[in-house]
Steps between C-alpha positions, in 0.01 A plus 500: 500500500707817551816444702564843648828400662663424163555803277582451131764706320225746403441570870157337510394189689524158335182311411490123547239310294385158612309275258355158572291230332283221654747249349753611760709711261624819663687788335656809659608807303617852568417808296868598470597350166173306484711235671406142575647427846342167601321203347373223728290192440418162655740221408418166664290691757790729591510864390808553280663830404624469141634853440835648598458815704688744718532498876309829530268690270734803521769285332301520176584871467874436460509152352724424207347165393155618379328247730136479405477842329295602200763595240445779242495685272723237342601177670850355451789669319529758224847518352685831541179643652397615155195458278402650167166562329420687177849647484493627860751363751396480865783472755363312797627520860766229547525302821713198410819647362408667172185287468154528644348223713132472601395850406793698638634619838159643594282256307139436596606226740637773728189719505171505686206352315145611585242249618225538243270214599506223758300204627581202717655316207628765259664841481560743215794740533574787260781738422574790265842565347567842341657570162878460523487282814826298497540622142182342360279694261142595581271495804411150611214376719512142620318256726573157640232271643584214733215252530460176694285247315357153557754221487791675676544739206663843504440723200693815422344726239677809363364791297668817373427791269731768362469832318815446291653186356688317780629145563306345791588173669369436849576195705506376859836413658390248768758249613358158579617218716227240497664301781393782731844534654841645416602194303690489171253533212732306272325200657172617345390330179425737211330474165499785245310468168762677291733388222698824481673726749692829472878489552663804663835674531697554820259783599201268443397705197362284216751417229238536234365161400289233662671162531362146526493346845552149356830349607556760771430535875226747408269224377215454750247360256524175698472556874829492684656631820634854456834377632526215250687700236597798712795695364568253218471773235727797443188715499416385850854556619481860387179555698604277795196289426178546309406863429364476148184563302311218332276540196186318607369244249208622289280214634509671842429855386197684632472248785407217264723267701740500795822683414703387802463272800706491819486215748636539854807310608296302750258397223189629681411817310493607137445838334381532139548829311279625222551836329407721210861618467721349227809449718612424852822573689615210715727621779652251742568754777870526424546830687282459807796495736478766769133590443304513827293185552147461636611289797805708583853501370556515125430278204759294319521463122234272346257506795230633269413505133320753285287437190449846347242502220589774256603605151855406412760726669630787283224428246440874426843485332421178307188545286615202294427256785178299497231638735723807555235773473504634856410855393162631615344786300257770606147362487617144568482313830785276614326203659682188619449238771685219679328231704672278754323177595617321812413132548619181667791355304 
């Protein structure tokens, strides 16, 4: 559906994509940033919106919170906006002080993606990124497929190819509130199958070594409310909450088992996450204040949470880390997927 009255920053009309499934699951996206703008489903015979979104579609062009966008070429942070390969140093475009976040100031989340294929229940969007884009080496071609499946399932499948070695790390930056209202997600109950997380400095750049979650507020191996141990750790105090990467347990790799589960504060809805990625950033919405809200006004901190499946942040600069090989070579295909399964709690 082309919305002629809304022009994107490239001067062309915005395209709104509506997907639906007989189960009652409905998904809305826009081609700007391959952005997920709405997710609705029946909960106790009432349709519930579980995704944070902006008051107007035009708000997505100027947003600062990355609501629902497809992030690339590289999700999360790269320290000092610098990577090195085979003796060559690539200075990336910084957009968070001297560091780079989510692919740079003009990352692929702030570009138009082309609708490649579409049906009632799926859409494939594609994009090309030229050599040197945001400082990255090589020409990149990428796709993302959103697909609604039986059992209230949403799958997100990413592919990418390059003609020069380049780190690639796509993710989706949806913010969820399973209560379907602007409530505090610290009332949600969370489980994360991970025994290690990545501590960061004051700029949220990794310090260098994974650390055990045992004995800290970062331990979600046993389900607990997000607010149960909120701000008990110095690491949380630095980030004003949770904004850290978890190394997913090997038993959950390649979608062998659920990597994370969120249960709504009202106890009616759960979301299971499965992924092929080795890590996941858990962000408790610490900086949502002032971002335009779907129902008018602005959001407050902690009214949504993000579970960003990815490689560990800054991993191009840490080849010593486990599962750190995020570099894609010519002739290879980057191929990763994340599946979200909604169900009664």
